[in-house]
C-alpha positions in Angstrom: -12.9 -43.6 -35.4 -10.1 -42.8 -33.0 -10.7 -40.2 -30.3 -8.4 -37.2 -30.6 -7.0 -35.7 -27.4 -6.5 -31.9 -27.3 -3.4 -30.6 -25.6 -3.6 -29.3 -22.0 -1.9 -26.1 -23.2 -4.8 -25.4 -25.5 -7.3 -25.8 -22.7 -5.1 -23.6 -20.4 -4.8 -20.9 -23.1 -8.6 -21.0 -23.8 -9.4 -20.6 -20.1 -7.0 -17.7 -19.8 -8.6 -15.9 -22.8 -12.0 -16.3 -21.3 -10.8 -15.1 -17.8 -9.0 -12.1 -19.3 -12.1 -11.2 -21.3 -14.3 -11.4 -18.1 -11.9 -9.3 -16.1 -11.7 -6.7 -18.9 -15.5 -6.6 -19.1 -15.8 -6.0 -15.3 -13.0 -3.3 -15.4 -14.8 -1.6 -18.3 -18.1 -1.5 -16.5 -16.3 -0.2 -13.3 -14.5 2.6 -15.2 -17.7 3.6 -16.9 -19.1 4.1 -13.4 -16.1 6.2 -12.5 -16.6 8.4 -15.6 -20.3 8.7 -14.8 -19.6 10.0 -11.3 -16.9 12.3 -12.6 -19.2 13.8 -15.2 -21.9 14.3 -12.6 -19.4 16.1 -10.4 -18.3 18.3 -13.3 -21.9 19.2 -14.1 -22.7 20.1 -10.5 -19.6 22.2 -10.3 -20.6 24.1 -13.5 -24.1 24.7 -12.2 -22.6 26.1 -9.0 -20.3 28.5 -11.0 -23.2 29.7 -13.1 -25.6 30.1 -10.3 -26.0 32.4 -7.3 -22.9 33.4 -5.5 -24.0 32.2 -2.1 -22.2 29.8 0.2 -25.2 27.6 0.6 -26.1 27.4 -3.1 -23.9 24.4 -3.8 -25.5 22.5 -0.9 -29.0 23.4 -2.3 -28.1 22.1 -5.8 -26.8 18.8 -4.4 -29.7 18.2 -2.1 -32.3 19.1 -4.7 -30.7 17.0 -7.5 -30.3 14.0 -5.1 -34.0 14.1 -4.3 -34.9 13.8 -8.0 -32.2 11.3 -9.0 -32.4 9.0 -6.0 -36.2 8.6 -6.5 -35.6 7.5 -10.0 -32.2 5.7 -9.9 -31.7 4.5 -6.3 -29.3 5.1 -3.5 -26.3 5.3 -5.8 -27.3 9.0 -6.3 -27.9 10.1 -2.7 -26.9 13.5 -1.5 -23.7 12.1 0.1 -22.8 10.3 -3.1 -23.3 13.5 -5.2 -21.1 15.4 -2.7 -18.4 12.8 -3.4 -18.9 13.4 -7.1 -18.3 17.1 -6.7 -15.3 16.5 -4.6 -14.0 13.9 -7.1 -14.2 16.4 -9.9 -12.5 19.1 -7.9 -9.6 16.9 -6.9 -9.3 15.1 -10.3 -10.4 17.8 -12.8 -8.7 16.2 -15.9 -10.8 13.4 -17.4 -7.9 11.9 -19.4 -5.9 11.5 -16.1 -8.4 9.1 -14.6 -7.0 5.6 -14.2 -9.0 2.8 -15.7 -7.4 0.4 -13.3 -9.2 2.0 -10.3 -12.9 1.6 -9.5 -15.3 4.1 -7.8 -14.8 2.6 -4.3 -11.1 3.1 -4.7 -11.5 6.7 -5.9 -13.8 7.4 -3.0 -11.0 6.3 -0.6 -8.5 8.5 -2.4 -10.6 11.7 -2.4 -10.9 11.5 1.4 -7.1 11.9 1.7 -6.4 15.6 2.2 -2.7 15.5 1.7 -2.1 15.6 -2.1 1.3 13.8 -1.9 -0.1 11.1 0.2 -3.1 10.7 -2.1 -0.8 10.5 -5.2 1.3 7.9 -3.5 -1.7 5.6 -2.9 -3.1 6.2 -6.3 0.1 5.2 -8.0 0.8 2.2 -5.8 -2.8 0.9 -6.2 -2.1 0.9 -10.0 1.5 -0.4 -9.8 0.5 -3.3 -7.6 -3.0 -4.0 -8.9 -4.4 -3.6 -5.4 -8.1 -4.3 -5.1 -10.4 -2.2 -2.9 -9.7 -4.3 0.2 -5.9 -4.1 -0.2 -6.0 -0.4 -0.8 -8.1 0.2 2.3 -5.7 -1.9 4.4 -2.6 0.0 3.2 -4.3 3.3 3.9 -5.5 2.2 7.3 -2.1 0.8 8.2 -0.5 4.2 7.3 1.9 2.7 4.8 2.9 6.1 3.4 3.8 7.4 6.9 5.7 4.3 7.8 7.9 4.7 4.7 8.5 8.3 5.7 10.1 7.0 8.9 13.2 5.9 6.9 12.9 7.9 3.7 12.2 11.5 2.6 9.0 12.3 0.8 10.7 12.9 -2.5 12.3 9.4 -2.5 9.0 7.7 -1.6 7.1 9.5 -4.5 9.9 9.0 -7.0 9.8 5.2 -6.5 6.0 5.2 -6.8 6.2 7.3 -9.9 8.7 4.8 -11.3 11.2 7.7 -11.8 13.9 5.5 -10.4 14.4 2.0 -8.9 15.0 1.8 -5.2 18.7 1.8 -4.4 18.5 0.2 -1.0 16.0 -2.2 0.8 15.3 0.6 3.3 13.4 2.4 0.6 10.7 -0.3 0.3 10.9 -2.3 3.6 8.5 -0.9 6.2 9.6 -0.2 9.8 7.4 -1.0 11.7 5.6 -3.8 9.9 1.9 -4.0 10.8 0.7 -7.6 11.4 -2.8 -7.0 12.7 -4.1 -9.7 10.3 -2.5 -12.6 12.2 -5.0 -12.1 15.0 -2.6 -12.3 18.0 -3.4 -9.9 20.8 -1.0 -7.4 22.3 0.5 -8.3 25.7 -0.6 -11.9 25.3 1.9 -14.7 25.8 3.0 -16.5 22.6 6.1 -18.1 21.3 8.0 -17.2 18.1 6.6 -20.4 16.6 3.1 -19.1 17.2 3.8 -15.8 15.3 5.6 -17.8 12.6 2.6 -20.1 12.2 0.1 -17.2 12.2 2.1 -15.4 9.4 2.2 -18.6 7.3 -1.5 -19.0 7.8 -2.0 -15.5 6.4 0.8 -15.5 3.9 -1.1 -13.5 1.3 -1.6 -10.6 3.7 2.0 -10.9 4.8 3.3 -10.7 1.3 1.1 -7.6 0.7 2.6 -6.0 3.9 6.2 -7.0 2.8 5.7 -5.3 -0.6 6.6 -5.9 -4.2 9.9 -7.0 -5.7 11.2 -9.6 -3.3 12.3 -13.0 -4.6 14.8 -14.0 -1.9 14.3 -12.7 1.6 15.4 -14.5 4.8 13.2 -13.5 7.7 14.1 -14.3 11.3 11.4 -13.7 13.9 12.1 -12.6 17.5 9.3 -11.9 20.0 11.6 -9.9 22.2 14.3 -7.3 21.8 17.0 -8.2 19.4 20.6 -9.1 20.5 24.0 -9.1 18.8 23.6 -12.9 18.5 20.3 -12.6 16.6 21.9 -10.3 14.1 24.9 -12.6 13.7 22.7 -15.6 13.2 20.7 -13.8 10.5 23.9 -12.8 8.8 25.0 -16.4 8.7 21.7 -17.5 7.1 22.0 -14.7 4.4 25.6 -15.7 3.7 24.6 -19.3 3.2 21.7 -18.4 0.8 24.0 -16.1 -1.2 26.8 -18.7 -1.5 24.7 -21.8 -2.0 21.2 -20.9 -3.3 21.4 -17.6 -5.1 22.0 -17.6 -8.9 24.8 -15.4 -10.3 22.5 -12.9 -12.0 20.4 -12.4 -8.9 20.7 -9.5 -6.4 22.2 -10.1 -3.0 19.8 -11.8 -0.5 18.0 -9.5 2.0 17.7 -10.5 5.6 15.0 -9.1 7.8 15.0 -9.5 11.5 11.4 -9.1 12.5 11.3 -8.2 16.2 9.1 -6.8 19.0 11.7 -4.2 19.8 15.1 -3.0 18.5 18.1 -0.9 19.4 19.3 1.0 16.4 22.7 1.5 18.0 23.1 -2.2 18.6 22.2 -2.9 15.0 24.6 -0.3 13.7 27.5 -1.5 15.8 27.0 -5.2 15.1 26.7 -5.0 11.4 29.6 -3.9 9.1 29.7 -0.3 7.8 27.8 0.1 4.5 25.5 -2.8 5.3 22.7 -2.9 2.8 21.4 -6.5 3.2 20.6 -7.0 6.9 17.7 -5.0 8.3 15.8 -4.9 11.6 12.1 -4.1 11.5 9.8 -3.9 14.5 6.4 -5.5 14.2 3.1 -4.3 15.7 0.1 -6.4 16.2 -2.4 -3.6 15.9 -3.0 -0.6 13.6 -1.3 2.5 15.2 -3.0 5.8 15.0 -1.8 8.5 12.6 -0.8 10.5 15.7 1.4 7.7 17.0 3.2 7.4 13.6 3.6 11.1 13.3 5.3 11.1 16.7 7.7 8.3 15.5 8.4 10.2 12.3 9.3 13.3 14.2 11.4 11.3 16.6 13.3 9.7 13.7 13.9 13.2 12.2 15.4 14.4 15.4 17.8 11.4 15.5 18.9 12.1 12.0 19.5 15.8 12.7 21.6 14.8 15.7 23.6 12.5 13.5 24.4 15.5 11.2 22.1 14.7 8.3 19.0 16.4 6.9 15.6 14.9 6.2 12.6 16.5 4.5 
């Protein structure tokens, strides 16, 4: 009897079916947990509305309920957790609007964002990009939303996240500054451009997350000092080569990013041709800036735009 050999494609497809089923099962369990906490929040809210009209009555309900539930079901029903449930329901009051792609830990991060526009942005992008909890946490901690506001108005940022329109320019999706805290290099320490390049390659998954979605062909030049006219010209040459030799006819123009420690916007503007949409300079930071630092940069950018005779929201 001859031994039959099954195709590699069959094995691959079978594995994919099993992996998809496992992922769907986990996602289903996670979403059941989300719905459970939402319903607990709704029930607590209803009890508060029907109870005594005292400011401390809600706290009394949560504390008393937690004592009973935690003794029976464990720490997942502590007073703090039930307070999150109540907050969850207040912020997301429509059950059908809950997103099955997000788990409870992700929703807990979202409900702690007080700005509704900022919260909506992270909710949409977590779904659009299939961010897990760690990725969502990093994007929030690195103030991705605020960084995009440095070069875009709020309406444009939200419109792209809502998929109401496709970004018209690279500036709408490329961050400036880029946060490279994951490479592990210390501020004010001596290192070469090759050191930064090697660190980025060693953490390429984190770098691609920072770069964002939608990039197939990007030429990145790294400079550990302030950029010069020569740096921009060299990057333009690389982009021209890729467009003429490597790029296929149906692909969009190649984007060139000059990743630098410091930049002069005037030098960038005067070096590159008017209407340039393919060469961008973006500063990098090796640490997570505070929200206050980024707010200061946003306000400074707004002032520069006003002086140039434009308006920004």
